[in-house]
PDB file of N, H, CA, C and O in Angstrom:
ATOM      1  N   MET A   1     -13.281  30.098  42.382  1.00  0.00           N
ATOM      2  CA  MET A   1     -12.452  31.084  41.306  1.00  0.00           C
ATOM      3  C   MET A   1     -11.792  30.125  40.620  1.00  0.00           C
ATOM      4  O   MET A   1     -11.503  30.273  39.433  1.00  0.00           O
ATOM      5  N   LEU A   2     -11.374  28.615  41.592  1.00  0.00           N
ATOM      6  H   LEU A   2     -11.609  28.495  42.556  1.00  0.00           H
ATOM      7  CA  LEU A   2     -10.464  27.539  40.471  1.00  0.00           C
ATOM      8  C   LEU A   2     -11.852  26.748  39.696  1.00  0.00           C
ATOM      9  O   LEU A   2     -11.837  26.303  38.548  1.00  0.00           O
ATOM     10  N   LEU A   3     -12.919  26.714  40.560  1.00  0.00           N
ATOM     11  H   LEU A   3     -12.932  27.075  41.492  1.00  0.00           H
ATOM     12  CA  LEU A   3     -14.060  25.819  39.847  1.00  0.00           C
ATOM     13  C   LEU A   3     -13.710  26.083  38.610  1.00  0.00           C
ATOM     14  O   LEU A   3     -13.256  25.246  37.830  1.00  0.00           O
ATOM     15  N   GLU A   4     -13.975  27.708  38.274  1.00  0.00           N
ATOM     16  H   GLU A   4     -14.343  28.388  38.908  1.00  0.00           H
ATOM     17  CA  GLU A   4     -14.870  28.348  37.244  1.00  0.00           C
ATOM     18  C   GLU A   4     -13.271  28.452  36.333  1.00  0.00           C
ATOM     19  O   GLU A   4     -13.320  28.763  35.143  1.00  0.00           O
ATOM     20  N   ALA A   5     -12.357  28.262  36.778  1.00  0.00           N
ATOM     21  H   ALA A   5     -12.316  28.009  37.745  1.00  0.00           H
ATOM     22  CA  ALA A   5     -10.841  28.501  36.015  1.00  0.00           C
ATOM     23  C   ALA A   5     -10.931  27.232  35.017  1.00  0.00           C
ATOM     24  O   ALA A   5     -10.953  27.221  33.787  1.00  0.00           O
ATOM     25  N   HIS A   6     -10.993  25.710  36.341  1.00  0.00           N
ATOM     26  H   HIS A   6     -10.974  25.719  37.341  1.00  0.00           H
ATOM     27  CA  HIS A   6     -11.068  24.564  35.620  1.00  0.00           C
ATOM     28  C   HIS A   6     -12.263  24.497  34.251  1.00  0.00           C
ATOM     29  O   HIS A   6     -11.961  24.105  33.124  1.00  0.00           O
ATOM     30  N   LEU A   7     -13.295  24.853  34.559  1.00  0.00           N
ATOM     31  H   LEU A   7     -13.540  25.172  35.474  1.00  0.00           H
ATOM     32  CA  LEU A   7     -14.610  24.995  33.508  1.00  0.00           C
ATOM     33  C   LEU A   7     -14.460  25.901  32.109  1.00  0.00           C
ATOM     34  O   LEU A   7     -14.766  25.702  30.933  1.00  0.00           O
ATOM     35  N   ALA A   8     -13.785  27.079  32.894  1.00  0.00           N
ATOM     36  H   ALA A   8     -13.537  27.241  33.849  1.00  0.00           H
ATOM     37  CA  ALA A   8     -13.532  27.788  31.426  1.00  0.00           C
ATOM     38  C   ALA A   8     -12.507  26.856  30.213  1.00  0.00           C
ATOM     39  O   ALA A   8     -12.628  26.698  28.998  1.00  0.00           O
ATOM     40  N   GLU A   9     -11.529  26.385  31.180  1.00  0.00           N
ATOM     41  H   GLU A   9     -11.431  26.513  32.167  1.00  0.00           H
ATOM     42  CA  GLU A   9     -10.524  25.316  30.044  1.00  0.00           C
ATOM     43  C   GLU A   9     -11.409  24.381  29.615  1.00  0.00           C
ATOM     44  O   GLU A   9     -10.816  23.657  28.814  1.00  0.00           O
ATOM     45  N   GLY A  10     -12.574  24.028  29.759  1.00  0.00           N
ATOM     46  H   GLY A  10     -13.056  24.615  30.410  1.00  0.00           H
ATOM     47  CA  GLY A  10     -13.146  22.754  29.533  1.00  0.00           C
ATOM     48  C   GLY A  10     -12.971  21.953  30.437  1.00  0.00           C
ATOM     49  O   GLY A  10     -13.791  21.058  30.234  1.00  0.00           O
ATOM     50  N   ASN A  11     -12.548  21.785  31.088  1.00  0.00           N
ATOM     51  H   ASN A  11     -11.881  22.512  31.253  1.00  0.00           H
ATOM     52  CA  ASN A  11     -11.906  20.661  32.507  1.00  0.00           C
ATOM     53  C   ASN A  11     -13.461  20.137  33.434  1.00  0.00           C
ATOM     54  O   ASN A  11     -13.400  20.296  34.653  1.00  0.00           O
ATOM     55  N   TRP A  12     -14.062  19.866  33.172  1.00  0.00           N
ATOM     56  H   TRP A  12     -14.112  19.737  32.182  1.00  0.00           H
ATOM     57  CA  TRP A  12     -15.222  19.240  34.182  1.00  0.00           C
ATOM     58  C   TRP A  12     -15.459  18.639  34.785  1.00  0.00           C
ATOM     59  O   TRP A  12     -16.513  18.738  35.415  1.00  0.00           O
ATOM     60  N   VAL A  13     -14.312  17.323  34.995  1.00  0.00           N
ATOM     61  H   VAL A  13     -13.457  17.243  34.484  1.00  0.00           H
ATOM     62  CA  VAL A  13     -13.824  16.539  35.657  1.00  0.00           C
ATOM     63  C   VAL A  13     -13.020  16.900  37.065  1.00  0.00           C
ATOM     64  O   VAL A  13     -13.353  16.591  38.209  1.00  0.00           O
ATOM     65  N   GLU A  14     -11.705  17.751  36.568  1.00  0.00           N
ATOM     66  H   GLU A  14     -11.434  18.003  35.638  1.00  0.00           H
ATOM     67  CA  GLU A  14     -11.352  18.643  37.461  1.00  0.00           C
ATOM     68  C   GLU A  14     -11.917  19.661  38.572  1.00  0.00           C
ATOM     69  O   GLU A  14     -11.494  19.998  39.678  1.00  0.00           O
ATOM     70  N   GLY A  15     -13.159  20.043  37.744  1.00  0.00           N
ATOM     71  H   GLY A  15     -13.502  19.770  36.845  1.00  0.00           H
ATOM     72  CA  GLY A  15     -13.905  21.190  38.674  1.00  0.00           C
ATOM     73  C   GLY A  15     -14.822  19.881  39.536  1.00  0.00           C
ATOM     74  O   GLY A  15     -14.900  19.951  40.763  1.00  0.00           O
ATOM     75  N   ARG A  16     -15.452  18.776  38.820  1.00  0.00           N
ATOM     76  H   ARG A  16     -15.388  18.719  37.824  1.00  0.00           H
ATOM     77  CA  ARG A  16     -15.798  18.222  40.122  1.00  0.00           C
ATOM     78  C   ARG A  16     -15.489  17.533  41.178  1.00  0.00           C
ATOM     79  O   ARG A  16     -16.151  17.268  42.181  1.00  0.00           O
ATOM     80  N   ARG A  17     -13.927  17.136  40.723  1.00  0.00           N
ATOM     81  H   ARG A  17     -13.389  17.351  39.908  1.00  0.00           H
ATOM     82  CA  ARG A  17     -13.200  16.900  41.483  1.00  0.00           C
ATOM     83  C   ARG A  17     -12.817  18.141  42.997  1.00  0.00           C
ATOM     84  O   ARG A  17     -12.991  17.944  44.200  1.00  0.00           O
ATOM     85  N   GLY A  18     -12.365  19.145  42.410  1.00  0.00           N
ATOM     86  H   GLY A  18     -12.223  19.305  41.433  1.00  0.00           H
ATOM     87  CA  GLY A  18     -12.144  20.338  43.151  1.00  0.00           C
ATOM     88  C   GLY A  18     -13.794  20.330  44.178  1.00  0.00           C
ATOM     89  O   GLY A  18     -13.741  19.997  45.362  1.00  0.00           O
ATOM     90  N   LEU A  19     -14.953  20.676  43.617  1.00  0.00           N
ATOM     91  H   LEU A  19     -14.996  20.946  42.656  1.00  0.00           H
ATOM     92  CA  LEU A  19     -16.352  20.866  44.422  1.00  0.00           C
ATOM     93  C   LEU A  19     -15.985  19.467  45.647  1.00  0.00           C
ATOM     94  O   LEU A  19     -15.684  19.658  46.826  1.00  0.00           O
ATOM     95  N   ASP A  20     -16.136  17.885  44.864  1.00  0.00           N
ATOM     96  H   ASP A  20     -16.381  17.731  43.907  1.00  0.00           H
ATOM     97  CA  ASP A  20     -16.245  17.035  45.957  1.00  0.00           C
ATOM     98  C   ASP A  20     -15.035  16.970  46.701  1.00  0.00           C
ATOM     99  O   ASP A  20     -15.138  16.240  47.687  1.00  0.00           O
ATOM    100  N   THR A  21     -13.572  17.663  46.496  1.00  0.00           N
ATOM    101  H   THR A  21     -13.487  18.256  45.695  1.00  0.00           H
ATOM    102  CA  THR A  21     -12.786  18.154  47.969  1.00  0.00           C
ATOM    103  C   THR A  21     -13.457  19.064  48.720  1.00  0.00           C
ATOM    104  O   THR A  21     -13.633  18.807  49.911  1.00  0.00           O
ATOM    105  N   TYR A  22     -13.872  20.091  48.250  1.00  0.00           N
ATOM    106  H   TYR A  22     -13.729  20.299  47.282  1.00  0.00           H
ATOM    107  CA  TYR A  22     -14.053  21.386  48.726  1.00  0.00           C
ATOM    108  C   TYR A  22     -15.183  20.560  49.786  1.00  0.00           C
ATOM    109  O   TYR A  22     -14.634  20.319  50.861  1.00  0.00           O
ATOM    110  N   ARG A  23     -16.369  20.162  49.739  1.00  0.00           N
ATOM    111  H   ARG A  23     -16.815  20.358  48.866  1.00  0.00           H
ATOM    112  CA  ARG A  23     -17.518  19.155  50.147  1.00  0.00           C
ATOM    113  C   ARG A  23     -17.082  18.593  51.717  1.00  0.00           C
ATOM    114  O   ARG A  23     -17.454  18.684  52.887  1.00  0.00           O
ATOM    115  N   ARG A  24     -15.810  17.820  50.711  1.00  0.00           N
ATOM    116  H   ARG A  24     -15.508  17.746  49.760  1.00  0.00           H
ATOM    117  CA  ARG A  24     -15.648  16.778  52.294  1.00  0.00           C
ATOM    118  C   ARG A  24     -14.831  17.511  52.873  1.00  0.00           C
ATOM    119  O   ARG A  24     -14.506  16.867  53.870  1.00  0.00           O
ATOM    120  N   LEU A  25     -14.299  18.448  52.874  1.00  0.00           N
ATOM    121  H   LEU A  25     -14.562  18.972  52.064  1.00  0.00           H
ATOM    122  CA  LEU A  25     -13.520  19.462  53.649  1.00  0.00           C
ATOM    123  C   LEU A  25     -14.260  19.883  54.522  1.00  0.00           C
ATOM    124  O   LEU A  25     -14.216  19.413  55.659  1.00  0.00           O
ATOM    125  N   LEU A  26     -14.989  20.731  54.221  1.00  0.00           N
ATOM    126  H   LEU A  26     -15.025  21.112  53.298  1.00  0.00           H
ATOM    127  CA  LEU A  26     -16.196  21.620  54.804  1.00  0.00           C
ATOM    128  C   LEU A  26     -17.088  20.744  55.883  1.00  0.00           C
ATOM    129  O   LEU A  26     -17.577  21.023  56.977  1.00  0.00           O
ATOM    130  N   ALA A  27     -17.078  19.996  55.368  1.00  0.00           N
ATOM    131  H   ALA A  27     -16.680  19.770  54.479  1.00  0.00           H
ATOM    132  CA  ALA A  27     -18.457  18.759  56.339  1.00  0.00           C
ATOM    133  C   ALA A  27     -17.301  17.952  57.722  1.00  0.00           C
ATOM    134  O   ALA A  27     -17.654  17.193  58.624  1.00  0.00           O
ATOM    135  N   ARG A  28     -15.687  18.559  57.367  1.00  0.00           N
ATOM    136  H   ARG A  28     -15.400  19.175  56.634  1.00  0.00           H
ATOM    137  CA  ARG A  28     -15.143  17.217  58.256  1.00  0.00           C
ATOM    138  C   ARG A  28     -14.762  18.779  59.158  1.00  0.00           C
ATOM    139  O   ARG A  28     -14.868  18.924  60.376  1.00  0.00           O
ATOM    140  N   GLU A  29     -14.338  19.756  58.225  1.00  0.00           N
ATOM    141  H   GLU A  29     -14.252  19.638  57.236  1.00  0.00           H
ATOM    142  CA  GLU A  29     -14.135  20.553  59.283  1.00  0.00           C
ATOM    143  C   GLU A  29     -15.332  21.414  60.247  1.00  0.00           C
ATOM    144  O   GLU A  29     -15.471  21.513  61.467  1.00  0.00           O
ATOM    145  N   LEU A  30     -15.818  21.763  59.517  1.00  0.00           N
ATOM    146  H   LEU A  30     -15.706  21.683  58.526  1.00  0.00           H
ATOM    147  CA  LEU A  30     -17.329  22.651  59.909  1.00  0.00           C
ATOM    148  C   LEU A  30     -18.578  22.153  59.847  1.00  0.00           C
ATOM    149  O   LEU A  30     -19.655  22.671  60.140  1.00  0.00           O
ATOM    150  N   ASP A  31     -18.304  21.081  59.429  1.00  0.00           N
ATOM    151  H   ASP A  31     -17.428  20.660  59.191  1.00  0.00           H
ATOM    152  CA  ASP A  31     -20.277  20.630  59.810  1.00  0.00           C
ATOM    153  C   ASP A  31     -21.083  21.588  58.863  1.00  0.00           C
ATOM    154  O   ASP A  31     -22.153  22.140  59.122  1.00  0.00           O
ATOM    155  N   MET A  32     -20.335  21.670  57.696  1.00  0.00           N
ATOM    156  H   MET A  32     -19.466  21.222  57.485  1.00  0.00           H
ATOM    157  CA  MET A  32     -21.652  22.489  56.785  1.00  0.00           C
ATOM    158  C   MET A  32     -21.316  21.899  54.978  1.00  0.00           C
ATOM    159  O   MET A  32     -20.472  21.152  54.483  1.00  0.00           O
ATOM    160  N   GLU A  33     -22.253  22.548  54.533  1.00  0.00           N
ATOM    161  H   GLU A  33     -22.938  23.155  54.936  1.00  0.00           H
ATOM    162  CA  GLU A  33     -22.377  22.161  53.178  1.00  0.00           C
ATOM    163  C   GLU A  33     -21.846  23.501  52.305  1.00  0.00           C
ATOM    164  O   GLU A  33     -22.249  24.622  52.616  1.00  0.00           O
ATOM    165  N   PRO A  34     -21.129  23.342  51.451  1.00  0.00           N
ATOM    166  CA  PRO A  34     -20.730  24.474  50.135  1.00  0.00           C
ATOM    167  C   PRO A  34     -22.009  24.971  49.529  1.00  0.00           C
ATOM    168  O   PRO A  34     -23.024  24.286  49.395  1.00  0.00           O
ATOM    169  N   ASP A  35     -21.868  26.230  49.176  1.00  0.00           N
ATOM    170  H   ASP A  35     -21.044  26.786  49.285  1.00  0.00           H
ATOM    171  CA  ASP A  35     -22.851  27.392  48.814  1.00  0.00           C
ATOM    172  C   ASP A  35     -23.690  25.896  47.488  1.00  0.00           C
ATOM    173  O   ASP A  35     -23.106  24.935  46.988  1.00  0.00           O
ATOM    174  N   PRO A  36     -24.553  26.147  47.396  1.00  0.00           N
ATOM    175  CA  PRO A  36     -25.110  25.464  45.991  1.00  0.00           C
ATOM    176  C   PRO A  36     -25.053  25.679  44.837  1.00  0.00           C
ATOM    177  O   PRO A  36     -25.106  24.930  43.862  1.00  0.00           O
ATOM    178  N   ARG A  37     -24.855  27.542  45.025  1.00  0.00           N
ATOM    179  H   ARG A  37     -24.811  28.150  45.818  1.00  0.00           H
ATOM    180  CA  ARG A  37     -24.816  27.772  43.084  1.00  0.00           C
ATOM    181  C   ARG A  37     -23.102  27.483  43.019  1.00  0.00           C
ATOM    182  O   ARG A  37     -22.609  28.463  42.461  1.00  0.00           O
ATOM    183  N   LEU A  38     -22.196  26.642  43.334  1.00  0.00           N
ATOM    184  H   LEU A  38     -22.597  25.846  43.788  1.00  0.00           H
ATOM    185  CA  LEU A  38     -20.867  25.965  42.886  1.00  0.00           C
ATOM    186  C   LEU A  38     -21.583  24.649  42.235  1.00  0.00           C
ATOM    187  O   LEU A  38     -21.356  24.400  41.051  1.00  0.00           O
ATOM    188  N   ALA A  39     -22.474  23.776  43.021  1.00  0.00           N
ATOM    189  H   ALA A  39     -22.659  23.978  43.983  1.00  0.00           H
ATOM    190  CA  ALA A  39     -23.159  23.069  41.883  1.00  0.00           C
ATOM    191  C   ALA A  39     -23.696  23.253  40.745  1.00  0.00           C
ATOM    192  O   ALA A  39     -23.726  22.602  39.701  1.00  0.00           O
ATOM    193  N   GLU A  40     -24.077  24.135  41.050  1.00  0.00           N
ATOM    194  H   GLU A  40     -24.053  24.664  41.898  1.00  0.00           H
ATOM    195  CA  GLU A  40     -24.738  24.957  39.548  1.00  0.00           C
ATOM    196  C   GLU A  40     -23.649  25.185  38.559  1.00  0.00           C
ATOM    197  O   GLU A  40     -23.840  25.008  37.356  1.00  0.00           O
ATOM    198  N   LEU A  41     -22.429  25.604  39.084  1.00  0.00           N
ATOM    199  H   LEU A  41     -22.274  25.748  40.061  1.00  0.00           H
ATOM    200  CA  LEU A  41     -21.822  26.485  37.952  1.00  0.00           C
ATOM    201  C   LEU A  41     -21.713  24.538  37.084  1.00  0.00           C
ATOM    202  O   LEU A  41     -21.974  24.273  35.911  1.00  0.00           O
ATOM    203  N   LEU A  42     -21.158  23.339  38.417  1.00  0.00           N
ATOM    204  H   LEU A  42     -20.946  23.555  39.370  1.00  0.00           H
ATOM    205  CA  LEU A  42     -20.865  22.395  37.357  1.00  0.00           C
ATOM    206  C   LEU A  42     -22.293  22.047  36.505  1.00  0.00           C
ATOM    207  O   LEU A  42     -22.266  21.832  35.293  1.00  0.00           O
ATOM    208  N   ASP A  43     -23.308  22.027  37.154  1.00  0.00           N
ATOM    209  H   ASP A  43     -23.330  22.202  38.138  1.00  0.00           H
ATOM    210  CA  ASP A  43     -24.416  21.552  36.418  1.00  0.00           C
ATOM    211  C   ASP A  43     -24.780  22.678  35.130  1.00  0.00           C
ATOM    212  O   ASP A  43     -25.680  22.277  34.392  1.00  0.00           O
ATOM    213  N   ALA A  44     -24.318  23.740  34.853  1.00  0.00           N
ATOM    214  H   ALA A  44     -23.587  24.066  35.452  1.00  0.00           H
ATOM    215  CA  ALA A  44     -24.947  24.156  34.108  1.00  0.00           C
ATOM    216  C   ALA A  44     -23.654  24.760  32.529  1.00  0.00           C
ATOM    217  O   ALA A  44     -23.685  25.593  31.623  1.00  0.00           O
ATOM    218  N   TYR A  45     -22.792  23.800  32.993  1.00  0.00           N
ATOM    219  H   TYR A  45     -22.767  23.123  33.729  1.00  0.00           H
ATOM    220  CA  TYR A  45     -21.839  23.648  32.181  1.00  0.00           C
ATOM    221  C   TYR A  45     -21.810  23.446  30.617  1.00  0.00           C
ATOM    222  O   TYR A  45     -21.520  24.224  29.708  1.00  0.00           O
ATOM    223  N   PRO A  46     -22.136  22.380  30.624  1.00  0.00           N
ATOM    224  CA  PRO A  46     -22.508  21.990  29.297  1.00  0.00           C
ATOM    225  C   PRO A  46     -23.305  23.105  28.711  1.00  0.00           C
ATOM    226  O   PRO A  46     -22.852  23.246  27.575  1.00  0.00           O
ATOM    227  N   ARG A  47     -24.073  23.799  28.867  1.00  0.00           N
ATOM    228  H   ARG A  47     -24.441  23.685  29.789  1.00  0.00           H
ATOM    229  CA  ARG A  47     -24.434  24.905  28.362  1.00  0.00           C
ATOM    230  C   ARG A  47     -23.871  26.366  27.994  1.00  0.00           C
ATOM    231  O   ARG A  47     -24.142  27.345  27.299  1.00  0.00           O
ATOM    232  N   ALA A  48     -22.825  25.843  28.990  1.00  0.00           N
ATOM    233  H   ALA A  48     -22.605  25.048  29.555  1.00  0.00           H
ATOM    234  CA  ALA A  48     -22.138  27.149  28.955  1.00  0.00           C
ATOM    235  C   ALA A  48     -20.564  27.327  28.983  1.00  0.00           C
ATOM    236  O   ALA A  48     -19.857  28.081  29.652  1.00  0.00           O
ATOM    237  N   ARG A  49     -20.154  26.052  27.704  1.00  0.00           N
ATOM    238  H   ARG A  49     -20.727  25.439  27.161  1.00  0.00           H
ATOM    239  CA  ARG A  49     -18.632  25.639  27.074  1.00  0.00           C
ATOM    240  C   ARG A  49     -19.063  26.929  26.201  1.00  0.00           C
ATOM    241  O   ARG A  49     -20.122  27.350  25.736  1.00  0.00           O
ATOM    242  N   PRO A  50     -17.484  27.415  26.215  1.00  0.00           N
ATOM    243  CA  PRO A  50     -16.908  28.313  25.014  1.00  0.00           C
ATOM    244  C   PRO A  50     -17.473  27.640  23.802  1.00  0.00           C
ATOM    245  O   PRO A  50     -17.818  26.463  23.896  1.00  0.00           O
ATOM    246  N   ALA A  51     -17.609  28.352  22.560  1.00  0.00           N
ATOM    247  H   ALA A  51     -17.329  29.309  22.484  1.00  0.00           H
ATOM    248  CA  ALA A  51     -18.050  27.603  21.556  1.00  0.00           C
ATOM    249  C   ALA A  51     -16.555  26.885  20.844  1.00  0.00           C
ATOM    250  O   ALA A  51     -16.700  26.235  19.809  1.00  0.00           O
ATOM    251  N   ALA A  52     -15.085  27.044  21.467  1.00  0.00           N
ATOM    252  H   ALA A  52     -14.967  27.572  22.308  1.00  0.00           H
ATOM    253  CA  ALA A  52     -14.585  26.534  20.363  1.00  0.00           C
ATOM    254  C   ALA A  52     -14.135  25.259  21.532  1.00  0.00           C
ATOM    255  O   ALA A  52     -13.254  24.438  21.279  1.00  0.00           O
ATOM    256  N   ILE A  53     -14.742  25.276  22.538  1.00  0.00           N
ATOM    257  H   ILE A  53     -15.458  25.944  22.743  1.00  0.00           H
ATOM    258  CA  ILE A  53     -14.855  24.011  22.700  1.00  0.00           C
ATOM    259  C   ILE A  53     -15.596  23.156  22.442  1.00  0.00           C
ATOM    260  O   ILE A  53     -15.377  22.015  22.848  1.00  0.00           O
ATOM    261  N   ALA A  54     -16.577  23.431  21.766  1.00  0.00           N
ATOM    262  H   ALA A  54     -16.754  24.358  21.437  1.00  0.00           H
ATOM    263  CA  ALA A  54     -18.217  23.047  22.137  1.00  0.00           C
ATOM    264  C   ALA A  54     -17.862  22.467  20.884  1.00  0.00           C
ATOM    265  O   ALA A  54     -18.151  21.271  20.849  1.00  0.00           O
ATOM    266  N   ASP A  55     -17.322  22.913  19.823  1.00  0.00           N
ATOM    267  H   ASP A  55     -17.087  23.885  19.851  1.00  0.00           H
ATOM    268  CA  ASP A  55     -17.402  22.689  17.946  1.00  0.00           C
ATOM    269  C   ASP A  55     -15.957  21.985  17.830  1.00  0.00           C
ATOM    270  O   ASP A  55     -15.661  21.583  16.704  1.00  0.00           O
ATOM    271  N   ARG A  56     -14.843  21.754  19.069  1.00  0.00           N
ATOM    272  H   ARG A  56     -15.083  22.081  19.983  1.00  0.00           H
ATOM    273  CA  ARG A  56     -14.222  20.853  18.410  1.00  0.00           C
ATOM    274  C   ARG A  56     -14.520  19.832  18.387  1.00  0.00           C
ATOM    275  O   ARG A  56     -15.334  19.343  19.171  1.00  0.00           O
ATOM    276  N   PRO A  57     -13.538  18.804  16.847  1.00  0.00           N
ATOM    277  CA  PRO A  57     -14.427  17.423  16.902  1.00  0.00           C
ATOM    278  C   PRO A  57     -14.277  16.322  17.957  1.00  0.00           C
ATOM    279  O   PRO A  57     -13.966  16.669  19.097  1.00  0.00           O
ATOM    280  N   ARG A  58     -14.380  15.623  17.809  1.00  0.00           N
ATOM    281  H   ARG A  58     -14.632  15.341  16.884  1.00  0.00           H
ATOM    282  CA  ARG A  58     -14.522  14.471  18.909  1.00  0.00           C
ATOM    283  C   ARG A  58     -13.717  13.379  18.086  1.00  0.00           C
ATOM    284  O   ARG A  58     -13.835  13.156  16.881  1.00  0.00           O
ATOM    285  N   ALA A  59     -12.848  12.727  19.017  1.00  0.00           N
ATOM    286  H   ALA A  59     -12.753  12.909  19.995  1.00  0.00           H
ATOM    287  CA  ALA A  59     -11.689  11.754  18.817  1.00  0.00           C
ATOM    288  C   ALA A  59     -12.722  10.740  17.655  1.00  0.00           C
ATOM    289  O   ALA A  59     -12.300  10.793  16.500  1.00  0.00           O
ATOM    290  N   SER A  60     -13.427  10.250  17.769  1.00  0.00           N
ATOM    291  H   SER A  60     -13.770  10.207  18.707  1.00  0.00           H
ATOM    292  CA  SER A  60     -14.179   9.474  17.022  1.00  0.00           C
ATOM    293  C   SER A  60     -14.319  10.211  16.099  1.00  0.00           C
ATOM    294  O   SER A  60     -13.655   9.643  15.232  1.00  0.00           O
ATOM    295  N   SER A  61     -14.843  11.363  15.523  1.00  0.00           N
ATOM    296  H   SER A  61     -15.382  11.824  16.227  1.00  0.00           H
ATOM    297  CA  SER A  61     -14.929  12.133  14.307  1.00  0.00           C
ATOM    298  C   SER A  61     -14.018  12.203  13.423  1.00  0.00           C
ATOM    299  O   SER A  61     -14.127  11.976  12.218  1.00  0.00           O
ATOM    300  N   ILE A  62     -12.428  12.752  14.447  1.00  0.00           N
ATOM    301  H   ILE A  62     -12.339  12.937  15.425  1.00  0.00           H
ATOM    302  CA  ILE A  62     -11.230  12.662  13.487  1.00  0.00           C
ATOM    303  C   ILE A  62     -10.837  11.159  12.765  1.00  0.00           C
ATOM    304  O   ILE A  62     -10.352  10.843  11.679  1.00  0.00           O
ATOM    305  N   ASN A  63     -11.326  10.386  14.001  1.00  0.00           N
ATOM    306  H   ASN A  63     -11.720  10.642  14.884  1.00  0.00           H
ATOM    307  CA  ASN A  63     -10.878   8.757  13.297  1.00  0.00           C
ATOM    308  C   ASN A  63     -11.235   8.255  12.035  1.00  0.00           C
ATOM    309  O   ASN A  63     -10.579   7.798  11.099  1.00  0.00           O
ATOM    310  N   ALA A  64     -12.940   8.531  12.316  1.00  0.00           N
ATOM    311  H   ALA A  64     -13.472   8.902  13.076  1.00  0.00           H
ATOM    312  CA  ALA A  64     -13.758   8.424  10.821  1.00  0.00           C
ATOM    313  C   ALA A  64     -13.573   9.550   9.891  1.00  0.00           C
ATOM    314  O   ALA A  64     -14.510   9.489   9.095  1.00  0.00           O
ATOM    315  N   MET A  65     -12.666  10.739   9.559  1.00  0.00           N
ATOM    316  H   MET A  65     -11.905  10.788  10.206  1.00  0.00           H
ATOM    317  CA  MET A  65     -12.683  11.431   8.337  1.00  0.00           C
ATOM    318  C   MET A  65     -11.268  11.054   8.256  1.00  0.00           C
ATOM    319  O   MET A  65     -10.696  11.865   7.528  1.00  0.00           O
ATOM    320  N   SER A  66     -10.054   9.694   8.933  1.00  0.00           N
ATOM    321  H   SER A  66     -10.519   9.035   9.525  1.00  0.00           H
ATOM    322  CA  SER A  66      -8.916   9.498   8.381  1.00  0.00           C
ATOM    323  C   SER A  66      -8.920   8.640   6.831  1.00  0.00           C
ATOM    324  O   SER A  66      -7.860   8.418   6.246  1.00  0.00           O
TER     325      SER A  66
END
């Protein structure tokens, strides 16, 4: 749920960081890997971003308009 919340906010970096932290914890404590579907969420992120975030002008576009 936390990973999905980060992605819904457009925060891929925190989503990736959370998954990496979870992966290390599972490996250390239980000698397991997380469900591959978690990584698939991150892999699909650029195609699944909300339109409001995808359509937002990038900083370089804003500077070019000034």
